[in-house]
DSSP file (Angstrom, degrees, kcal/mol; ACC not computed):
  #  RESIDUE AA STRUCTURE BP1 BP2  ACC     N-H-->O    O-->H-N    N-H-->O    O-->H-N    TCO  KAPPA ALPHA  PHI   PSI    X-CA   Y-CA   Z-CA
    1    1 A M              0   0    0      0, 0.0    14,-0.1     0, 0.0     0, 0.0   0.000 360.0 360.0 360.0 167.0  -31.2  127.4  -37.4
    2    2 A P        -     0   0    0      0, 0.0    12,-1.3     0, 0.0     2,-0.5  -0.207 360.0-139.0 -63.6 137.3  -32.4  130.7  -38.8
    3    3 A L  E     -A   13   0A   0     10,-0.2    10,-0.2     1,-0.2     3,-0.1  -0.836  18.6-175.5 -90.2 128.3  -32.0  133.9  -36.9
    4    4 A I  E     -     0   0A   0      8,-3.2     2,-0.3    -2,-0.5     9,-0.2   0.893  57.2 -37.9 -93.3 -50.6  -35.2  135.9  -37.4
    5    5 A F  E     -A   12   0A   0      7,-1.5     7,-3.3     2,-0.0    -1,-0.4  -0.974  52.3-116.3-164.7 171.3  -34.3  139.2  -35.6
    6    6 A R  E     -A   11   0A   0     -2,-0.3     2,-0.3     5,-0.2     5,-0.2  -0.886  22.5-177.8-117.8 150.1  -32.5  140.6  -32.6
    7    7 A Y  E >   -A   10   0A   0      3,-2.8     3,-2.1    -2,-0.3    -2,-0.0  -0.869  64.3 -35.3-150.3 112.4  -34.0  142.6  -29.6
    8    8 A K  T 3  S-     0   0    0     -2,-0.3     3,-0.1     1,-0.3    -2,-0.0   0.855 127.5 -33.8  45.8  52.9  -32.1  144.1  -26.7
    9    9 A G  T 3  S+     0   0    0      1,-0.3     2,-0.4    20,-0.1    -1,-0.3   0.412 118.7 107.8  86.7  -1.5  -29.4  141.4  -26.4
   10   10 A F  E <   -A    7   0A   0     -3,-2.1    -3,-2.8    19,-0.1     2,-0.5  -0.844  56.6-149.5-106.1 144.6  -31.7  138.6  -27.4
   11   11 A V  E     -AB   6  28A   0     17,-2.3    17,-2.7    -2,-0.4     2,-0.6  -0.942  12.3-149.4-105.3 134.9  -31.6  136.7  -30.7
   12   12 A I  E     +AB   5  27A   0     -7,-3.3    -8,-3.2    -2,-0.5    -7,-1.5  -0.927  40.0 131.1-109.5 121.0  -35.0  135.4  -31.8
   13   13 A R  E     -AB   3  26A   0     13,-2.4    13,-3.7    -2,-0.6     2,-0.3  -0.883  39.6-133.6-151.6 176.0  -34.7  132.2  -33.8
   14   14 A F        -     0   0    0    -12,-1.3     2,-0.3    -2,-0.3    11,-0.1  -0.963   5.9-162.0-138.5 163.1  -36.1  128.8  -34.1
   15   15 A W        -     0   0    0     -2,-0.3     2,-0.4   -14,-0.1     9,-0.0  -0.985  28.3-115.6-139.0 146.9  -34.9  125.3  -34.4
   16   16 A Y        -     0   0    0     -2,-0.3     2,-0.4     3,-0.0     5,-0.1  -0.674  26.0-175.6 -90.8 135.7  -36.9  122.4  -35.5
   17   17 A C  B >   -E   20   0B   0      3,-0.6     3,-1.8    -2,-0.4    -2,-0.0  -0.998  24.1-141.7-125.0 125.7  -37.6  119.5  -33.2
   18   18 A F  T 3  S+     0   0    0     -2,-0.4     3,-0.1     1,-0.3    -1,-0.1   0.707 101.4  58.2 -66.2 -18.2  -39.5  116.6  -34.7
   19   19 A E  T 3  S+     0   0    0      1,-0.2     2,-0.5     2,-0.0    -1,-0.3   0.679 106.7  51.4 -81.5 -16.7  -41.5  116.1  -31.4
   20   20 A E  B <   +E   17   0B   0     -3,-1.8    -3,-0.6     1,-0.1    -1,-0.2  -0.889  52.5 161.9-129.4 103.4  -42.8  119.7  -31.6
   21   21 A R        +     0   0    0     -2,-0.5     2,-0.3    -3,-0.1    -1,-0.1   0.532  44.3 108.1 -96.2  -8.0  -44.5  120.8  -34.8
   22   22 A R  S    S-     0   0    0      1,-0.1    -2,-0.0    17,-0.0     0, 0.0  -0.541  83.6-101.0 -72.8 134.4  -46.4  123.8  -33.4
   23   23 A R        +     0   0    0     -2,-0.3    15,-2.1    14,-0.1    16,-0.8  -0.257  60.1 147.5 -56.8 136.5  -44.8  127.1  -34.6
   24   24 A H  E     - C   0  37A   0     13,-0.3     2,-0.3    14,-0.2    13,-0.2  -0.978  31.6-147.9-162.0 164.2  -42.6  128.7  -32.0
   25   25 A V  E     - C   0  36A   0     11,-2.3    11,-3.1    -2,-0.3     2,-0.4  -0.898  13.5-134.1-132.5 163.2  -39.5  130.8  -31.6
   26   26 A H  E     -BC  13  35A   0    -13,-3.7   -13,-2.4    -2,-0.3     2,-0.7  -0.981   5.9-154.0-119.7 131.9  -36.8  131.0  -29.0
   27   27 A A  E     -BC  12  34A   0      7,-2.8     7,-2.5    -2,-0.4     2,-0.5  -0.939  25.5-172.0-102.7 113.9  -35.5  134.3  -27.6
   28   28 A I  E     +BC  11  33A   0    -17,-2.7   -17,-2.3    -2,-0.7     2,-0.2  -0.911  16.2 157.7-121.3 129.4  -31.9  133.6  -26.4
   29   29 A S        -     0   0    0      3,-2.9   -19,-0.1    -2,-0.5   -20,-0.1  -0.705  59.4 -88.3-127.1-174.9  -29.5  135.7  -24.5
   30   30 A D  S    S+     0   0    0    -21,-0.3     3,-0.1    -2,-0.2   -20,-0.1   0.789 127.7  33.6 -62.8 -28.9  -26.5  134.9  -22.4
   31   31 A D  S    S+     0   0    0      1,-0.1    19,-2.2    19,-0.1     2,-0.3   0.619 120.6  28.1-105.0 -18.3  -28.8  134.5  -19.3
   32   32 A A  E     - D   0  49A   0     17,-0.3    -3,-2.9     2,-0.0     2,-0.4  -0.978  44.8-156.9-149.4 155.3  -32.0  133.1  -20.6
   33   33 A N  E     -CD  28  48A   0     15,-2.7    15,-2.4    -2,-0.3     2,-0.5  -0.953  21.3-171.7-133.8 113.8  -33.8  131.0  -23.3
   34   34 A V  E     -CD  27  47A   0     -7,-2.5    -7,-2.8    -2,-0.4     2,-0.5  -0.933  11.2-152.1-110.9 121.8  -37.5  131.8  -23.6
   35   35 A K  E     -CD  26  46A   0     11,-2.4    10,-3.3    -2,-0.5    11,-1.5  -0.824  16.2-167.8 -92.1 125.5  -39.7  129.5  -25.8
   36   36 A I  E     -CD  25  44A   0    -11,-3.1   -11,-2.3    -2,-0.5     8,-0.2  -0.960  14.5-136.3-122.2 122.1  -42.6  131.5  -27.2
   37   37 A W  E     -CD  24  43A   0      6,-2.7     6,-1.3    -2,-0.5   -13,-0.3  -0.485  10.2-167.5 -69.5 141.4  -45.6  129.9  -29.0
   38   38 A L        +     0   0    0    -15,-2.1     4,-0.2     1,-0.2   -14,-0.2   0.522  59.1  92.0-100.0 -15.2  -46.8  131.5  -32.2
   39   39 A E  S    S-     0   0    0    -16,-0.8    -1,-0.2     2,-0.2     4,-0.1  -0.994  91.8  -1.5-145.4 148.8  -50.0  129.5  -32.2
   40   40 A P  S    S-     0   0    0      0, 0.0     2,-0.3     0, 0.0    -1,-0.1  -0.974 140.2 -22.6 -73.1 -17.8  -52.8  129.4  -31.4
   41   41 A E  S    S-     0   0    0      2,-0.0     2,-0.4     0, 0.0    -2,-0.2  -0.954  80.6 -84.2-144.8 161.9  -51.7  132.8  -29.9
   42   42 A I        +     0   0    0     -2,-0.3     2,-0.3    -4,-0.2    -4,-0.2  -0.543  68.1 138.4 -71.7 121.3  -48.4  134.3  -28.9
   43   43 A S  E     -D   37   0A   0     -6,-1.3    -6,-2.7    -2,-0.4     2,-0.4  -0.987  57.1 -86.2-159.5 162.6  -47.6  133.1  -25.4
   44   44 A V  E     +D   36   0A   0     -2,-0.3    -8,-0.2    -8,-0.2     3,-0.1  -0.618  32.8 178.9 -78.2 126.2  -44.7  131.9  -23.2
   45   45 A A  E     -     0   0A   0    -10,-3.3     2,-0.3    -2,-0.4    -9,-0.2   0.821  66.0 -19.5 -92.0 -40.6  -44.1  128.2  -23.5
   46   46 A S  E     -D   35   0A   0    -11,-1.5   -11,-2.4     2,-0.0     2,-0.4  -0.984  50.7-147.4-164.9 159.0  -41.1  127.9  -21.1
   47   47 A V  E     -D   34   0A   0     -2,-0.3     2,-0.5   -13,-0.2   -13,-0.2  -0.995  12.5-176.4-134.0 125.4  -38.4  130.0  -19.5
   48   48 A K  E     +D   33   0A   0    -15,-2.4   -15,-2.7    -2,-0.4     2,-0.2  -0.990  58.3   4.5-121.7 131.6  -34.9  128.7  -18.7
   49   49 A G  E    S-D   32   0A   0     -2,-0.5     2,-0.5   -17,-0.2   -17,-0.3  -0.642 104.4 -33.7  98.3-156.7  -32.4  130.9  -17.0
   50   50 A R        +     0   0    0    -19,-2.2     2,-0.3    -2,-0.2   -19,-0.1  -0.895  61.4 144.6-113.8 126.2  -32.9  134.4  -15.6
   51   51 A I        -     0   0    0     -2,-0.5     2,-0.1    -4,-0.0    -2,-0.0  -0.950  40.4-124.8-154.5 137.2  -35.2  137.0  -17.0
   52   52 A N     >  -     0   0    0     -2,-0.3     4,-2.3     1,-0.1     5,-0.2  -0.452  27.4-112.9 -82.8 159.3  -37.3  139.6  -15.3
   53   53 A E  H  > S+     0   0    0      1,-0.2     4,-2.2     2,-0.2     5,-0.2   0.831 114.2  57.0 -62.2 -34.6  -41.0  139.9  -15.9
   54   54 A S  H  > S+     0   0    0      2,-0.2     4,-2.1     1,-0.2    -1,-0.2   0.933 110.0  43.4 -61.9 -48.0  -40.6  143.4  -17.6
   55   55 A M  H  > S+     0   0    0      1,-0.2     4,-2.7     2,-0.2    -2,-0.2   0.876 111.1  55.4 -69.5 -34.7  -38.2  142.0  -20.2
   56   56 A L  H  X S+     0   0    0     -4,-2.3     4,-2.0     2,-0.2    -1,-0.2   0.910 108.5  47.6 -58.3 -43.9  -40.3  139.0  -20.7
   57   57 A N  H  X S+     0   0    0     -4,-2.2     4,-2.1     2,-0.2    -2,-0.2   0.887 110.8  52.9 -65.8 -39.5  -43.3  141.1  -21.5
   58   58 A E  H  X S+     0   0    0     -4,-2.1     4,-2.7     1,-0.2    -2,-0.2   0.931 107.6  51.0 -59.5 -45.7  -41.2  143.2  -23.9
   59   59 A L  H  X S+     0   0    0     -4,-2.7     4,-2.5     1,-0.2     5,-0.2   0.917 109.1  50.3 -59.6 -43.1  -40.1  140.1  -25.7
   60   60 A L  H  X S+     0   0    0     -4,-2.0     4,-2.1     1,-0.2    -1,-0.2   0.898 111.6  48.6 -62.6 -38.9  -43.7  139.0  -26.1
   61   61 A Q  H  X S+     0   0    0     -4,-2.1     4,-2.4     2,-0.2    -1,-0.2   0.899 111.5  49.4 -67.9 -39.8  -44.7  142.4  -27.5
   62   62 A E  H  X S+     0   0    0     -4,-2.7     4,-1.5     2,-0.2    -2,-0.2   0.882 109.6  50.4 -70.3 -35.6  -41.7  142.4  -29.9
   63   63 A V  H  < S+     0   0    0     -4,-2.5     7,-0.2     2,-0.2    -1,-0.2   0.901 110.2  52.2 -66.1 -39.5  -42.6  138.9  -31.2
   64   64 A K  H >< S+     0   0    0     -4,-2.1     3,-1.4    -5,-0.2     4,-0.3   0.928 107.8  50.7 -59.5 -42.5  -46.2  140.1  -31.6
   65   65 A R  H 3< S+     0   0    0     -4,-2.4    -1,-0.2     1,-0.3    -2,-0.2   0.825 120.6  36.1 -65.2 -28.6  -44.9  143.1  -33.7
   66   66 A N  T 3X S+     0   0    0     -4,-1.5     4,-2.3    -5,-0.2    -1,-0.3   0.053  80.2 122.4-110.0  24.7  -42.9  140.6  -35.8
   67   67 A E  H <> S+     0   0    0     -3,-1.4     4,-2.6     1,-0.2     5,-0.2   0.899  74.7  47.8 -56.6 -45.4  -45.4  137.8  -35.8
   68   68 A Q  H  > S+     0   0    0     -4,-0.3     4,-3.1     1,-0.2    -1,-0.2   0.922 110.4  52.8 -64.9 -42.6  -45.7  137.6  -39.6
   69   69 A L  H  > S+     0   0    0      1,-0.2     4,-2.3     2,-0.2    -1,-0.2   0.901 111.7  46.4 -55.8 -45.2  -41.9  137.7  -40.0
   70   70 A C  H  X S+     0   0    0     -4,-2.3     4,-2.2    -7,-0.2    -2,-0.2   0.902 113.5  47.2 -68.0 -41.7  -41.6  134.8  -37.6
   71   71 A R  H  X S+     0   0    0     -4,-2.6     4,-2.6    -5,-0.2    -2,-0.2   0.909 112.4  50.6 -64.9 -41.9  -44.4  132.8  -39.2
   72   72 A D  H  X S+     0   0    0     -4,-3.1     4,-3.0    -5,-0.2     5,-0.2   0.920 110.2  49.7 -61.0 -44.4  -42.9  133.4  -42.7
   73   73 A A  H  X S+     0   0    0     -4,-2.3     4,-2.3    -5,-0.2     5,-0.3   0.914 112.4  47.3 -62.0 -42.6  -39.5  132.3  -41.6
   74   74 A W  H  X>S+     0   0    0     -4,-2.2     4,-3.2     2,-0.2     5,-1.1   0.930 114.5  46.0 -64.8 -44.1  -40.9  129.1  -40.0
   75   75 A D  H  X5S+     0   0    0     -4,-2.6     4,-0.8     3,-0.2    -2,-0.2   0.921 114.0  49.1 -67.6 -42.2  -43.0  128.3  -43.1
   76   76 A Q  H  <5S+     0   0    0     -4,-3.0    -1,-0.2    -5,-0.2    -2,-0.2   0.932 121.3  34.0 -61.1 -44.8  -40.1  129.0  -45.5
   77   77 A Y  H  <5S+     0   0    0     -4,-2.3    -2,-0.2    -5,-0.2    -3,-0.2   0.906 137.2  16.4 -81.5 -42.3  -37.6  126.9  -43.5
   78   78 A I  H  <5S-     0   0    0     -4,-3.2    -3,-0.2    -5,-0.3    -2,-0.1   0.738  97.7-131.3-106.3 -27.6  -39.8  124.0  -42.2
   79   79 A G     <<       0   0    0     -5,-1.1    -3,-0.1    -4,-0.8    -1,-0.1  -0.145 360.0 360.0  92.1 164.5  -43.0  124.2  -44.3
   80   80 A Q              0   0    0     -5,-0.1    -1,-0.2    -2,-0.1    -5,-0.1   0.464 360.0 360.0 -88.0 360.0  -46.5  124.2  -43.2
C-alpha cells in the first residue's frame, strides 16, 4: 500500500482493511507498528512492538503536520 512519508526510521503508510473504514495510517519501523487514527482527531489507535513515549509523541506531531497529505493519500487510493 502507499507510502505517504518517512520520519526518523519510520515509514508512514496505510493499507486498507474492509473491516476498518475510518481513516488511519501506520507508522512502521523495525521495532514497532503504530496505528494512528486521522479521525475524528489524530490519536493513537494501537501500538505493537517497542517504542518510547517521546518517539510516540513525535510521530503524532509529525502526522499532525502532514495530516492533509495523509487524508489526500487515503482519499485518492481508497476514496471517501
